[in-house]
C-alpha positions as CSV (number, residue, x, y, z in Angstrom):
1,M,29.8,5.4,-6.5
2,T,30.3,2.9,-3.7
3,L,27.5,0.3,-3.6
4,H,27.1,-2.4,-1.0
5,R,24.7,-5.1,-2.2
6,S,23.4,-8.2,-0.4
7,A,23.6,-10.3,-3.5
8,R,26.8,-12.2,-2.8
9,P,28.1,-15.5,-4.3
10,L,26.3,-18.5,-2.7
11,L,29.1,-19.6,-0.5
12,L,29.4,-16.2,1.1
13,A,25.7,-16.0,1.6
14,L,25.6,-19.4,3.3
15,G,28.4,-18.4,5.6
16,A,26.7,-15.1,6.5
17,A,23.4,-16.9,7.2
18,L,25.2,-19.4,9.5
19,A,26.9,-16.5,11.3
20,A,23.6,-14.8,11.9
21,T,22.4,-17.9,13.8
22,T,25.4,-17.6,16.1
23,L,24.7,-13.9,16.9
24,A,27.1,-12.4,14.4
25,S,25.2,-10.8,11.5
26,G,27.0,-9.2,8.6
27,C,26.9,-5.7,7.1
28,A,23.7,-3.8,6.9
29,P,22.3,-4.9,3.5
30,L,23.2,-8.6,4.0
31,V,20.5,-11.1,3.1
32,I,19.6,-13.3,6.1
33,G,17.0,-15.5,4.3
34,G,17.0,-14.5,0.6
35,A,20.4,-15.3,-0.9
36,A,21.1,-18.3,1.3
37,M,19.1,-21.2,0.0
38,S,19.7,-23.6,2.9
39,G,16.7,-25.7,3.9
40,A,16.4,-24.3,7.4
41,L,16.2,-20.7,6.2
42,L,13.8,-21.5,3.5
43,Y,11.6,-23.1,6.1
44,T,11.6,-20.1,8.4
45,D,11.6,-17.4,5.7
46,R,8.1,-15.8,5.3
47,R,8.6,-15.1,1.6
48,T,7.9,-17.6,-1.1
49,S,11.0,-19.2,-2.7
50,G,10.2,-17.2,-5.8
51,A,10.1,-13.9,-3.9
52,Q,13.4,-14.7,-2.4
53,L,15.0,-15.3,-5.8
54,E,13.4,-12.1,-7.1
55,D,14.8,-10.1,-4.1
56,Q,18.3,-11.5,-4.8
57,A,18.0,-10.6,-8.5
58,I,16.8,-7.1,-7.7
59,E,19.8,-6.4,-5.4
60,F,22.2,-7.9,-8.0
61,K,20.8,-5.5,-10.6
62,A,21.0,-2.5,-8.3
63,G,24.7,-1.9,-8.8
64,P,24.8,-1.4,-12.6
65,R,21.5,0.6,-12.6
66,L,22.7,3.0,-9.9
67,K,26.2,3.4,-11.4
68,D,24.6,4.2,-14.8
69,A,22.4,6.8,-13.1
70,L,24.9,8.4,-10.7
71,G,28.4,7.4,-11.6
72,E,30.8,7.4,-8.7
73,R,29.3,10.3,-6.8
74,A,27.1,8.4,-4.3
75,H,27.3,5.8,-1.6
76,L,24.1,3.7,-1.6
77,N,22.8,0.5,-0.1
78,V,19.9,-1.4,-1.7
79,T,17.9,-4.0,0.2
80,S,14.9,-5.9,-1.2
81,Y,12.4,-7.8,0.8
82,N,9.4,-9.3,-0.9
83,R,10.0,-6.9,-3.8
84,L,9.9,-3.9,-1.5
85,V,13.1,-2.0,-2.1
86,L,14.9,0.1,0.6
87,V,17.5,2.6,-0.6
88,T,19.8,4.1,2.0
89,G,23.1,6.0,1.9
90,E,24.2,9.4,0.7
91,V,23.9,11.3,-2.6
92,A,25.2,14.7,-3.7
93,S,21.9,16.4,-4.6
94,E,18.1,16.1,-4.6
95,E,18.4,15.4,-8.3
96,D,20.6,12.4,-7.6
97,R,18.2,11.2,-4.9
98,A,15.4,11.3,-7.4
99,A,17.5,9.6,-10.1
100,A,18.4,6.8,-7.7
101,E,14.7,6.1,-6.9
102,K,13.8,6.2,-10.6
103,A,16.6,3.7,-11.4
104,M,15.4,1.3,-8.8
105,A,11.7,1.6,-9.7
106,G,12.7,0.6,-13.2
107,V,14.2,-2.8,-12.1
108,E,12.1,-5.8,-13.0
109,N,9.8,-7.1,-10.3
110,V,10.3,-4.1,-7.9
111,R,6.9,-3.6,-6.3
112,S,7.7,-0.3,-4.5
113,V,10.7,1.8,-3.4
114,V,11.3,3.4,0.0
115,N,14.0,6.1,-0.7
116,E,15.9,6.9,2.5
117,A,19.0,8.3,0.7
118,A,20.2,11.5,2.4
119,V,21.6,14.5,0.5
120,M,24.9,15.0,2.3
121,G,28.6,14.1,2.1
122,L,29.5,10.4,1.9
123,S,29.7,8.6,5.2
124,S,33.1,7.8,6.7
125,L,34.6,4.3,7.0
126,T,34.3,4.7,10.8
127,S,30.6,5.4,10.5
128,R,30.0,2.4,8.2
129,S,31.9,0.1,10.6
130,N,29.8,1.4,13.4
131,D,26.7,0.6,11.4
132,T,27.9,-3.0,10.9
133,L,28.4,-3.4,14.6
134,L,25.0,-1.9,15.4
135,T,23.3,-4.3,12.9
136,S,25.0,-7.3,14.7
137,K,23.9,-6.0,18.1
138,V,20.3,-5.5,17.0
139,K,20.2,-9.0,15.6
140,A,21.7,-10.4,18.7
141,A,19.2,-8.5,20.9
142,M,16.3,-10.0,18.8
143,I,17.6,-13.5,19.3
144,D,18.0,-12.9,23.0
145,D,14.5,-11.5,23.3
146,G,13.0,-14.8,22.6
147,N,9.7,-13.4,21.3
148,L,10.8,-12.7,17.8
149,Q,11.8,-14.8,14.8
150,P,15.0,-13.0,13.8
151,S,15.2,-14.9,10.4
152,A,12.0,-13.1,9.4
153,I,13.4,-9.6,10.0
154,K,16.1,-7.8,8.0
155,V,18.1,-5.2,9.9
156,V,19.7,-2.4,7.8
157,T,21.7,0.3,9.6
158,E,22.8,3.6,8.1
159,R,24.5,6.4,10.1
160,A,23.1,4.8,13.4
161,T,19.5,4.7,12.1
162,V,18.1,1.2,12.1
163,Y,15.7,0.1,9.4
164,L,13.6,-3.0,10.0
165,M,12.1,-5.0,7.1
166,G,10.1,-8.2,6.9
167,R,6.6,-9.7,6.8
168,V,5.5,-9.4,10.4
169,T,2.3,-8.9,12.5
170,E,1.7,-5.6,14.2
171,R,2.6,-7.3,17.5
172,E,6.0,-8.4,16.1
173,A,6.6,-5.0,14.5
174,N,6.1,-3.2,17.8
175,R,8.3,-5.6,19.7
176,A,11.1,-5.6,17.1
177,A,11.1,-1.8,17.1
178,E,11.2,-1.7,20.9
179,V,14.1,-4.2,21.0
180,A,16.1,-2.2,18.4
181,R,15.5,1.1,20.2
182,G,17.0,-0.5,23.4
183,V,20.3,-1.2,21.7
184,S,23.1,1.2,22.8
185,G,24.2,3.5,20.0
186,V,20.9,3.3,18.0
187,Q,19.7,6.8,17.3
188,K,16.5,6.1,15.4
189,V,14.4,3.1,14.3
190,V,12.4,3.2,11.1
191,R,9.8,0.5,10.4
192,V,9.7,-0.7,6.7
193,F,7.6,-3.7,7.5
194,E,4.9,-5.4,5.5
195,I,2.2,-6.0,8.1
196,I,0.3,-9.3,8.0
197,S,-2.5,-10.6,10.3
198,E,-2.1,-13.1,13.0
199,A,-4.1,-15.5,10.9
200,E,-1.8,-15.0,8.0
201,L,1.2,-15.8,10.3
202,K,-0.4,-19.0,11.5
203,A,-1.0,-20.1,7.9
204,I,2.6,-19.3,7.0
205,E,3.9,-21.3,10.0
206,K,1.8,-24.4,9.0
207,K,3.4,-24.6,5.6
């Protein structure tokens, strides 16, 4: 099984976060605010510091759990935001898809699992490279838009479908989806947001 996790060693995470601020985001499941513990990102991240650490731990544990459940017969990406876990990639059967979801649901601190794994052949290297490029383009478009806080939104791309995660208002969710849909090559946008009120956003920004 090929597993891409956003839990990286700290130096890699810091470098990836810095790259994101200069319009060059990393591969789909890369943590923009969670694994990188720099002061600026902690300030703009809408999760608590505890939630960020829990998300990093969840993603770190994903590899062994999924390997135990599926061996080498799947390609899966696991992304956690505020303990909401998104599973994307490819599995060989519906049974494997269910096994992947069960494995992730059993990880400590996981609040819920959104299982977007597809029953199909494993994606090609070309497809995965294209997904990396699309993620970078979507992040860059959000920065260029000027009406969004890109550090509050995770972008995960799988076979040209873009998944958006984060704690955002309905206004921000709609705008982020609109921006992502406008990026050339994006075939579909799936919102996996945790919606907060405008009042909650103001309270977060005052902290």
